[in-house]
PyMOL Python script that loads the backbone (N, CA, C, O; Angstrom):
from pymol import cmd

cmd.read_pdbstr("""\
ATOM      1  N   MET A   1      33.138   2.836   1.024  1.00  0.00           N
ATOM      2  CA  MET A   1      32.900   1.593   0.350  1.00  0.00           C
ATOM      3  C   MET A   1      31.975   1.862  -0.832  1.00  0.00           C
ATOM      4  O   MET A   1      30.963   2.548  -0.690  1.00  0.00           O
ATOM      5  N   ALA A   2      32.316   1.333  -1.968  1.00  0.00           N
ATOM      6  CA  ALA A   2      31.518   1.573  -3.161  1.00  0.00           C
ATOM      7  C   ALA A   2      30.224   0.775  -3.099  1.00  0.00           C
ATOM      8  O   ALA A   2      30.168  -0.317  -2.533  1.00  0.00           O
ATOM      9  N   GLN A   3      29.199   1.341  -3.690  1.00  0.00           N
ATOM     10  CA  GLN A   3      27.907   0.670  -3.714  1.00  0.00           C
ATOM     11  C   GLN A   3      27.761  -0.017  -5.060  1.00  0.00           C
ATOM     12  O   GLN A   3      27.611   0.648  -6.085  1.00  0.00           O
ATOM     13  N   ALA A   4      27.803  -1.333  -5.065  1.00  0.00           N
ATOM     14  CA  ALA A   4      27.777  -2.111  -6.300  1.00  0.00           C
ATOM     15  C   ALA A   4      26.391  -2.705  -6.530  1.00  0.00           C
ATOM     16  O   ALA A   4      26.235  -3.926  -6.543  1.00  0.00           O
ATOM     17  N   GLY A   5      25.401  -1.865  -6.709  1.00  0.00           N
ATOM     18  CA  GLY A   5      24.057  -2.327  -6.999  1.00  0.00           C
ATOM     19  C   GLY A   5      23.409  -3.089  -5.859  1.00  0.00           C
ATOM     20  O   GLY A   5      22.627  -4.007  -6.105  1.00  0.00           O
ATOM     21  N   LYS A   6      23.707  -2.738  -4.637  1.00  0.00           N
ATOM     22  CA  LYS A   6      23.180  -3.463  -3.491  1.00  0.00           C
ATOM     23  C   LYS A   6      21.752  -3.066  -3.161  1.00  0.00           C
ATOM     24  O   LYS A   6      21.004  -3.876  -2.613  1.00  0.00           O
ATOM     25  N   GLY A   7      21.362  -1.875  -3.470  1.00  0.00           N
ATOM     26  CA  GLY A   7      20.019  -1.426  -3.135  1.00  0.00           C
ATOM     27  C   GLY A   7      19.925   0.065  -3.344  1.00  0.00           C
ATOM     28  O   GLY A   7      20.748   0.670  -4.032  1.00  0.00           O
ATOM     29  N   LYS A   8      18.905   0.650  -2.736  1.00  0.00           N
ATOM     30  CA  LYS A   8      18.719   2.087  -2.878  1.00  0.00           C
ATOM     31  C   LYS A   8      19.837   2.856  -2.186  1.00  0.00           C
ATOM     32  O   LYS A   8      20.361   3.830  -2.728  1.00  0.00           O
ATOM     33  N   LEU A   9      20.197   2.414  -0.991  1.00  0.00           N
ATOM     34  CA  LEU A   9      21.253   3.057  -0.215  1.00  0.00           C
ATOM     35  C   LEU A   9      22.133   1.997   0.418  1.00  0.00           C
ATOM     36  O   LEU A   9      21.750   0.830   0.499  1.00  0.00           O
ATOM     37  N   ASN A  10      23.302   2.399   0.865  1.00  0.00           N
ATOM     38  CA  ASN A  10      24.142   1.495   1.644  1.00  0.00           C
ATOM     39  C   ASN A  10      23.658   1.507   3.082  1.00  0.00           C
ATOM     40  O   ASN A  10      23.803   2.510   3.780  1.00  0.00           O
ATOM     41  N   TYR A  11      23.093   0.415   3.521  1.00  0.00           N
ATOM     42  CA  TYR A  11      22.680   0.269   4.908  1.00  0.00           C
ATOM     43  C   TYR A  11      23.635  -0.686   5.596  1.00  0.00           C
ATOM     44  O   TYR A  11      24.068  -1.677   5.008  1.00  0.00           O
ATOM     45  N   ARG A  12      23.961  -0.386   6.837  1.00  0.00           N
ATOM     46  CA  ARG A  12      24.800  -1.260   7.633  1.00  0.00           C
ATOM     47  C   ARG A  12      23.922  -2.295   8.323  1.00  0.00           C
ATOM     48  O   ARG A  12      22.799  -1.994   8.729  1.00  0.00           O
ATOM     49  N   CYS A  13      24.430  -3.505   8.453  1.00  0.00           N
ATOM     50  CA  CYS A  13      23.711  -4.551   9.165  1.00  0.00           C
ATOM     51  C   CYS A  13      23.718  -4.215  10.656  1.00  0.00           C
ATOM     52  O   CYS A  13      24.796  -4.113  11.242  1.00  0.00           O
ATOM     53  N   PRO A  14      22.555  -4.038  11.292  1.00  0.00           N
ATOM     54  CA  PRO A  14      22.529  -3.682  12.701  1.00  0.00           C
ATOM     55  C   PRO A  14      23.131  -4.756  13.604  1.00  0.00           C
ATOM     56  O   PRO A  14      23.781  -4.435  14.599  1.00  0.00           O
ATOM     57  N   SER A  15      22.922  -6.011  13.270  1.00  0.00           N
ATOM     58  CA  SER A  15      23.450  -7.100  14.083  1.00  0.00           C
ATOM     59  C   SER A  15      24.975  -7.116  14.052  1.00  0.00           C
ATOM     60  O   SER A  15      25.615  -7.270  15.092  1.00  0.00           O
ATOM     61  N   CYS A  16      25.551  -6.960  12.880  1.00  0.00           N
ATOM     62  CA  CYS A  16      27.013  -6.934  12.758  1.00  0.00           C
ATOM     63  C   CYS A  16      27.582  -5.639  13.315  1.00  0.00           C
ATOM     64  O   CYS A  16      28.659  -5.641  13.912  1.00  0.00           O
ATOM     65  N   PHE A  17      26.870  -4.531  13.126  1.00  0.00           N
ATOM     66  CA  PHE A  17      27.360  -3.233  13.589  1.00  0.00           C
ATOM     67  C   PHE A  17      27.412  -3.170  15.114  1.00  0.00           C
ATOM     68  O   PHE A  17      28.245  -2.454  15.670  1.00  0.00           O
ATOM     69  N   MET A  18      26.532  -3.909  15.801  1.00  0.00           N
ATOM     70  CA  MET A  18      26.588  -3.976  17.261  1.00  0.00           C
ATOM     71  C   MET A  18      27.854  -4.676  17.735  1.00  0.00           C
ATOM     72  O   MET A  18      28.318  -4.451  18.853  1.00  0.00           O
ATOM     73  N   ARG A  19      28.410  -5.530  16.873  1.00  0.00           N
ATOM     74  CA  ARG A  19      29.648  -6.230  17.200  1.00  0.00           C
ATOM     75  C   ARG A  19      30.855  -5.549  16.569  1.00  0.00           C
ATOM     76  O   ARG A  19      31.906  -6.169  16.409  1.00  0.00           O
ATOM     77  N   ASP A  20      30.706  -4.263  16.208  1.00  0.00           N
ATOM     78  CA  ASP A  20      31.772  -3.441  15.624  1.00  0.00           C
ATOM     79  C   ASP A  20      32.276  -3.977  14.290  1.00  0.00           C
ATOM     80  O   ASP A  20      33.464  -3.866  13.985  1.00  0.00           O
ATOM     81  N   LEU A  21      31.375  -4.561  13.488  1.00  0.00           N
ATOM     82  CA  LEU A  21      31.703  -4.983  12.132  1.00  0.00           C
ATOM     83  C   LEU A  21      30.923  -4.099  11.169  1.00  0.00           C
ATOM     84  O   LEU A  21      29.722  -3.887  11.338  1.00  0.00           O
ATOM     85  N   ASP A  22      31.599  -3.599  10.185  1.00  0.00           N
ATOM     86  CA  ASP A  22      30.981  -2.681   9.229  1.00  0.00           C
ATOM     87  C   ASP A  22      30.623  -3.446   7.957  1.00  0.00           C
ATOM     88  O   ASP A  22      31.393  -3.453   6.996  1.00  0.00           O
ATOM     89  N   ILE A  23      29.470  -4.082   7.952  1.00  0.00           N
ATOM     90  CA  ILE A  23      29.036  -4.918   6.837  1.00  0.00           C
ATOM     91  C   ILE A  23      27.838  -4.266   6.154  1.00  0.00           C
ATOM     92  O   ILE A  23      26.847  -3.934   6.806  1.00  0.00           O
ATOM     93  N   ASP A  24      27.935  -4.085   4.840  1.00  0.00           N
ATOM     94  CA  ASP A  24      26.817  -3.547   4.068  1.00  0.00           C
ATOM     95  C   ASP A  24      25.794  -4.648   3.810  1.00  0.00           C
ATOM     96  O   ASP A  24      26.131  -5.828   3.710  1.00  0.00           O
ATOM     97  N   MET A  25      24.544  -4.229   3.706  1.00  0.00           N
ATOM     98  CA  MET A  25      23.466  -5.174   3.450  1.00  0.00           C
ATOM     99  C   MET A  25      23.126  -5.191   1.968  1.00  0.00           C
ATOM    100  O   MET A  25      23.332  -4.206   1.259  1.00  0.00           O
ATOM    101  N   PHE A  26      22.607  -6.314   1.512  1.00  0.00           N
ATOM    102  CA  PHE A  26      22.145  -6.470   0.143  1.00  0.00           C
ATOM    103  C   PHE A  26      20.624  -6.394   0.127  1.00  0.00           C
ATOM    104  O   PHE A  26      19.969  -6.644   1.139  1.00  0.00           O
ATOM    105  N   TYR A  27      20.071  -6.048  -1.031  1.00  0.00           N
ATOM    106  CA  TYR A  27      18.627  -5.899  -1.165  1.00  0.00           C
ATOM    107  C   TYR A  27      18.095  -6.961  -2.110  1.00  0.00           C
ATOM    108  O   TYR A  27      18.590  -7.116  -3.226  1.00  0.00           O
ATOM    109  N   ASP A  28      17.082  -7.693  -1.658  1.00  0.00           N
ATOM    110  CA  ASP A  28      16.414  -8.702  -2.462  1.00  0.00           C
ATOM    111  C   ASP A  28      15.137  -8.091  -3.023  1.00  0.00           C
ATOM    112  O   ASP A  28      14.197  -7.814  -2.277  1.00  0.00           O
ATOM    113  N   LYS A  29      15.101  -7.882  -4.327  1.00  0.00           N
ATOM    114  CA  LYS A  29      13.942  -7.226  -4.948  1.00  0.00           C
ATOM    115  C   LYS A  29      12.702  -8.109  -4.919  1.00  0.00           C
ATOM    116  O   LYS A  29      11.584  -7.602  -4.827  1.00  0.00           O
ATOM    117  N   ASP A  30      12.887  -9.425  -4.996  1.00  0.00           N
ATOM    118  CA  ASP A  30      11.732 -10.337  -4.989  1.00  0.00           C
ATOM    119  C   ASP A  30      11.014 -10.320  -3.646  1.00  0.00           C
ATOM    120  O   ASP A  30       9.787 -10.237  -3.597  1.00  0.00           O
ATOM    121  N   LYS A  31      11.768 -10.399  -2.564  1.00  0.00           N
ATOM    122  CA  LYS A  31      11.178 -10.404  -1.224  1.00  0.00           C
ATOM    123  C   LYS A  31      11.007  -8.998  -0.663  1.00  0.00           C
ATOM    124  O   LYS A  31      10.342  -8.814   0.357  1.00  0.00           O
ATOM    125  N   GLN A  32      11.592  -8.018  -1.313  1.00  0.00           N
ATOM    126  CA  GLN A  32      11.565  -6.618  -0.887  1.00  0.00           C
ATOM    127  C   GLN A  32      12.074  -6.472   0.542  1.00  0.00           C
ATOM    128  O   GLN A  32      11.420  -5.865   1.391  1.00  0.00           O
ATOM    129  N   GLU A  33      13.260  -7.042   0.794  1.00  0.00           N
ATOM    130  CA  GLU A  33      13.869  -6.932   2.115  1.00  0.00           C
ATOM    131  C   GLU A  33      15.392  -6.906   1.975  1.00  0.00           C
ATOM    132  O   GLU A  33      15.954  -7.324   0.963  1.00  0.00           O
ATOM    133  N   TYR A  34      16.021  -6.413   3.001  1.00  0.00           N
ATOM    134  CA  TYR A  34      17.476  -6.367   3.063  1.00  0.00           C
ATOM    135  C   TYR A  34      17.983  -7.579   3.820  1.00  0.00           C
ATOM    136  O   TYR A  34      17.321  -8.076   4.731  1.00  0.00           O
ATOM    137  N   TYR A  35      19.175  -8.057   3.434  1.00  0.00           N
ATOM    138  CA  TYR A  35      19.766  -9.193   4.134  1.00  0.00           C
ATOM    139  C   TYR A  35      21.275  -9.012   4.215  1.00  0.00           C
ATOM    140  O   TYR A  35      21.886  -8.318   3.402  1.00  0.00           O
ATOM    141  N   CYS A  36      21.857  -9.660   5.227  1.00  0.00           N
ATOM    142  CA  CYS A  36      23.295  -9.587   5.465  1.00  0.00           C
ATOM    143  C   CYS A  36      23.927 -10.896   5.000  1.00  0.00           C
ATOM    144  O   CYS A  36      23.373 -11.971   5.234  1.00  0.00           O
ATOM    145  N   ILE A  37      25.078 -10.812   4.346  1.00  0.00           N
ATOM    146  CA  ILE A  37      25.737 -12.029   3.877  1.00  0.00           C
ATOM    147  C   ILE A  37      26.622 -12.646   4.958  1.00  0.00           C
ATOM    148  O   ILE A  37      27.092 -13.773   4.802  1.00  0.00           O
ATOM    149  N   ARG A  38      26.851 -11.925   6.042  1.00  0.00           N
ATOM    150  CA  ARG A  38      27.727 -12.448   7.096  1.00  0.00           C
ATOM    151  C   ARG A  38      26.944 -13.105   8.232  1.00  0.00           C
ATOM    152  O   ARG A  38      27.390 -14.106   8.793  1.00  0.00           O
ATOM    153  N   CYS A  39      25.814 -12.563   8.565  1.00  0.00           N
ATOM    154  CA  CYS A  39      24.994 -13.148   9.628  1.00  0.00           C
ATOM    155  C   CYS A  39      23.610 -13.458   9.051  1.00  0.00           C
ATOM    156  O   CYS A  39      23.399 -13.328   7.846  1.00  0.00           O
ATOM    157  N   GLN A  40      22.689 -13.858   9.886  1.00  0.00           N
ATOM    158  CA  GLN A  40      21.368 -14.240   9.375  1.00  0.00           C
ATOM    159  C   GLN A  40      20.324 -13.134   9.471  1.00  0.00           C
ATOM    160  O   GLN A  40      19.127 -13.408   9.384  1.00  0.00           O
ATOM    161  N   PHE A  41      20.767 -11.874   9.652  1.00  0.00           N
ATOM    162  CA  PHE A  41      19.812 -10.776   9.775  1.00  0.00           C
ATOM    163  C   PHE A  41      19.152 -10.483   8.425  1.00  0.00           C
ATOM    164  O   PHE A  41      19.822 -10.433   7.394  1.00  0.00           O
ATOM    165  N   HIS A  42      17.852 -10.294   8.446  1.00  0.00           N
ATOM    166  CA  HIS A  42      17.117  -9.844   7.267  1.00  0.00           C
ATOM    167  C   HIS A  42      15.895  -9.088   7.752  1.00  0.00           C
ATOM    168  O   HIS A  42      15.363  -9.369   8.826  1.00  0.00           O
ATOM    169  N   GLY A  43      15.456  -8.133   6.959  1.00  0.00           N
ATOM    170  CA  GLY A  43      14.280  -7.372   7.345  1.00  0.00           C
ATOM    171  C   GLY A  43      13.998  -6.250   6.379  1.00  0.00           C
ATOM    172  O   GLY A  43      14.744  -6.014   5.429  1.00  0.00           O
ATOM    173  N   SER A  44      12.905  -5.565   6.641  1.00  0.00           N
ATOM    174  CA  SER A  44      12.503  -4.451   5.789  1.00  0.00           C
ATOM    175  C   SER A  44      13.391  -3.237   6.058  1.00  0.00           C
ATOM    176  O   SER A  44      14.237  -3.255   6.953  1.00  0.00           O
ATOM    177  N   GLU A  45      13.188  -2.207   5.284  1.00  0.00           N
ATOM    178  CA  GLU A  45      13.969  -0.982   5.449  1.00  0.00           C
ATOM    179  C   GLU A  45      13.713  -0.360   6.821  1.00  0.00           C
ATOM    180  O   GLU A  45      14.626   0.194   7.433  1.00  0.00           O
ATOM    181  N   GLU A  46      12.478  -0.450   7.301  1.00  0.00           N
ATOM    182  CA  GLU A  46      12.149   0.093   8.618  1.00  0.00           C
ATOM    183  C   GLU A  46      12.871  -0.675   9.729  1.00  0.00           C
ATOM    184  O   GLU A  46      13.327  -0.075  10.702  1.00  0.00           O
ATOM    185  N   ASP A  47      12.976  -1.999   9.587  1.00  0.00           N
ATOM    186  CA  ASP A  47      13.691  -2.807  10.581  1.00  0.00           C
ATOM    187  C   ASP A  47      15.168  -2.433  10.633  1.00  0.00           C
ATOM    188  O   ASP A  47      15.750  -2.326  11.712  1.00  0.00           O
ATOM    189  N   VAL A  48      15.764  -2.237   9.474  1.00  0.00           N
ATOM    190  CA  VAL A  48      17.180  -1.888   9.402  1.00  0.00           C
ATOM    191  C   VAL A  48      17.412  -0.507  10.006  1.00  0.00           C
ATOM    192  O   VAL A  48      18.357  -0.320  10.772  1.00  0.00           O
ATOM    193  N   LEU A  49      16.568   0.456   9.671  1.00  0.00           N
ATOM    194  CA  LEU A  49      16.731   1.804  10.204  1.00  0.00           C
ATOM    195  C   LEU A  49      16.521   1.839  11.713  1.00  0.00           C
ATOM    196  O   LEU A  49      17.230   2.557  12.418  1.00  0.00           O
ATOM    197  N   ALA A  50      15.552   1.070  12.217  1.00  0.00           N
ATOM    198  CA  ALA A  50      15.320   1.029  13.663  1.00  0.00           C
ATOM    199  C   ALA A  50      16.505   0.391  14.381  1.00  0.00           C
ATOM    200  O   ALA A  50      16.907   0.859  15.447  1.00  0.00           O
ATOM    201  N   GLY A  51      17.065  -0.667  13.810  1.00  0.00           N
ATOM    202  CA  GLY A  51      18.233  -1.308  14.409  1.00  0.00           C
ATOM    203  C   GLY A  51      19.446  -0.415  14.401  1.00  0.00           C
ATOM    204  O   GLY A  51      20.194  -0.380  15.378  1.00  0.00           O
ATOM    205  N   ASN A  52      19.658   0.311  13.315  1.00  0.00           N
ATOM    206  CA  ASN A  52      20.799   1.221  13.233  1.00  0.00           C
ATOM    207  C   ASN A  52      20.626   2.412  14.166  1.00  0.00           C
ATOM    208  O   ASN A  52      21.615   2.933  14.682  1.00  0.00           O
ATOM    209  N   GLU A  53      19.411   2.848  14.391  1.00  0.00           N
ATOM    210  CA  GLU A  53      19.173   3.955  15.322  1.00  0.00           C
ATOM    211  C   GLU A  53      19.476   3.509  16.751  1.00  0.00           C
ATOM    212  O   GLU A  53      19.980   4.292  17.556  1.00  0.00           O
ATOM    213  N   MET A  54      19.170   2.259  17.061  1.00  0.00           N
ATOM    214  CA  MET A  54      19.484   1.732  18.378  1.00  0.00           C
ATOM    215  C   MET A  54      21.004   1.661  18.584  1.00  0.00           C
ATOM    216  O   MET A  54      21.488   1.890  19.692  1.00  0.00           O
ATOM    217  N   VAL A  55      21.747   1.348  17.532  1.00  0.00           N
ATOM    218  CA  VAL A  55      23.203   1.274  17.625  1.00  0.00           C
ATOM    219  C   VAL A  55      23.797   2.675  17.778  1.00  0.00           C
ATOM    220  O   VAL A  55      24.834   2.838  18.422  1.00  0.00           O
ATOM    221  N   ARG A  56      23.158   3.676  17.200  1.00  0.00           N
ATOM    222  CA  ARG A  56      23.689   5.041  17.274  1.00  0.00           C
ATOM    223  C   ARG A  56      23.751   5.573  18.705  1.00  0.00           C
ATOM    224  O   ARG A  56      24.563   6.449  19.004  1.00  0.00           O
ATOM    225  N   THR A  57      22.908   5.057  19.582  1.00  0.00           N
ATOM    226  CA  THR A  57      22.957   5.507  20.975  1.00  0.00           C
ATOM    227  C   THR A  57      24.283   5.123  21.615  1.00  0.00           C
ATOM    228  O   THR A  57      24.734   5.774  22.557  1.00  0.00           O
ATOM    229  N   ARG A  58      24.893   4.088  21.116  1.00  0.00           N
ATOM    230  CA  ARG A  58      26.190   3.653  21.626  1.00  0.00           C
ATOM    231  C   ARG A  58      27.268   4.695  21.355  1.00  0.00           C
ATOM    232  O   ARG A  58      28.164   4.895  22.175  1.00  0.00           O
ATOM    233  N   TYR A  59      27.184   5.344  20.228  1.00  0.00           N
ATOM    234  CA  TYR A  59      28.184   6.320  19.833  1.00  0.00           C
ATOM    235  C   TYR A  59      27.667   7.748  19.920  1.00  0.00           C
ATOM    236  O   TYR A  59      28.199   8.634  19.251  1.00  0.00           O
ATOM    237  N   GLY A  60      26.649   7.988  20.721  1.00  0.00           N
ATOM    238  CA  GLY A  60      26.013   9.303  20.801  1.00  0.00           C
ATOM    239  C   GLY A  60      26.934  10.411  21.279  1.00  0.00           C
ATOM    240  O   GLY A  60      26.823  11.542  20.804  1.00  0.00           O
ATOM    241  N   ALA A  61      27.836  10.124  22.199  1.00  0.00           N
ATOM    242  CA  ALA A  61      28.724  11.154  22.752  1.00  0.00           C
ATOM    243  C   ALA A  61      30.151  10.999  22.242  1.00  0.00           C
ATOM    244  O   ALA A  61      31.100  11.394  22.919  1.00  0.00           O
ATOM    245  N   MET A  62      30.306  10.430  21.062  1.00  0.00           N
ATOM    246  CA  MET A  62      31.639  10.169  20.545  1.00  0.00           C
ATOM    247  C   MET A  62      32.428  11.453  20.307  1.00  0.00           C
ATOM    248  O   MET A  62      33.636  11.476  20.546  1.00  0.00           O
ATOM    249  N   HIS A  63      31.790  12.506  19.851  1.00  0.00           N
ATOM    250  CA  HIS A  63      32.482  13.750  19.544  1.00  0.00           C
ATOM    251  C   HIS A  63      32.354  14.791  20.654  1.00  0.00           C
ATOM    252  O   HIS A  63      32.727  15.949  20.464  1.00  0.00           O
ATOM    253  N   LYS A  64      31.836  14.392  21.793  1.00  0.00           N
ATOM    254  CA  LYS A  64      31.674  15.310  22.908  1.00  0.00           C
ATOM    255  C   LYS A  64      32.853  15.152  23.864  1.00  0.00           C
ATOM    256  O   LYS A  64      33.243  14.033  24.200  1.00  0.00           O
ATOM    257  N   ARG A  65      33.416  16.271  24.297  1.00  0.00           N
ATOM    258  CA  ARG A  65      34.549  16.232  25.214  1.00  0.00           C
ATOM    259  C   ARG A  65      34.057  16.421  26.640  1.00  0.00           C
ATOM    260  O   ARG A  65      33.385  17.406  26.948  1.00  0.00           O
ATOM    261  N   PHE A  66      34.389  15.488  27.495  1.00  0.00           N
ATOM    262  CA  PHE A  66      34.020  15.550  28.896  1.00  0.00           C
ATOM    263  C   PHE A  66      35.197  16.100  29.695  1.00  0.00           C
ATOM    264  O   PHE A  66      36.282  15.519  29.700  1.00  0.00           O
ATOM    265  N   THR A  67      34.973  17.218  30.364  1.00  0.00           N
ATOM    266  CA  THR A  67      36.045  17.839  31.133  1.00  0.00           C
ATOM    267  C   THR A  67      35.771  17.818  32.622  1.00  0.00           C
ATOM    268  O   THR A  67      36.689  17.990  33.423  1.00  0.00           O
ATOM    269  N   LYS A  68      34.538  17.613  33.000  1.00  0.00           N
ATOM    270  CA  LYS A  68      34.185  17.602  34.414  1.00  0.00           C
ATOM    271  C   LYS A  68      33.515  16.291  34.772  1.00  0.00           C
ATOM    272  O   LYS A  68      32.518  15.900  34.164  1.00  0.00           O
ATOM    273  N   PHE A  69      34.065  15.624  35.751  1.00  0.00           N
ATOM    274  CA  PHE A  69      33.514  14.359  36.213  1.00  0.00           C
ATOM    275  C   PHE A  69      33.005  14.564  37.627  1.00  0.00           C
ATOM    276  O   PHE A  69      33.748  14.382  38.591  1.00  0.00           O
ATOM    277  N   ASP A  70      31.747  14.942  37.754  1.00  0.00           N
ATOM    278  CA  ASP A  70      31.145  15.239  39.048  1.00  0.00           C
ATOM    279  C   ASP A  70      30.068  14.200  39.326  1.00  0.00           C
ATOM    280  O   ASP A  70      28.944  14.316  38.838  1.00  0.00           O
ATOM    281  N   PHE A  71      30.407  13.207  40.095  1.00  0.00           N
ATOM    282  CA  PHE A  71      29.473  12.125  40.381  1.00  0.00           C
ATOM    283  C   PHE A  71      28.817  12.251  41.737  1.00  0.00           C
ATOM    284  O   PHE A  71      28.190  11.298  42.198  1.00  0.00           O
ATOM    285  N   ASP A  72      28.938  13.396  42.398  1.00  0.00           N
ATOM    286  CA  ASP A  72      28.352  13.599  43.730  1.00  0.00           C
ATOM    287  C   ASP A  72      26.879  13.883  43.659  1.00  0.00           C
ATOM    288  O   ASP A  72      26.237  14.077  44.692  1.00  0.00           O
TER     289      ASP A  72
END
""", "prot")
cmd.dss("prot")
cmd.show_as("cartoon", "prot")
cmd.util.cbc("prot")
cmd.orient("prot")
């Protein structure tokens, strides 16, 4: 997705990303915070990064192949 002057980087909205929606956040220079146009999430860069890190745990083993299922 192209970055059309949204901010320093393309950040995904953590609230939308938890619901499997890939929505980029916009940056408000006056308030110095990021906001989502689809939901009501807004916050600083640290809030967005912390939320996205929490979502990454969901996909932590996405590229790992499980061959042994030993639940004993």
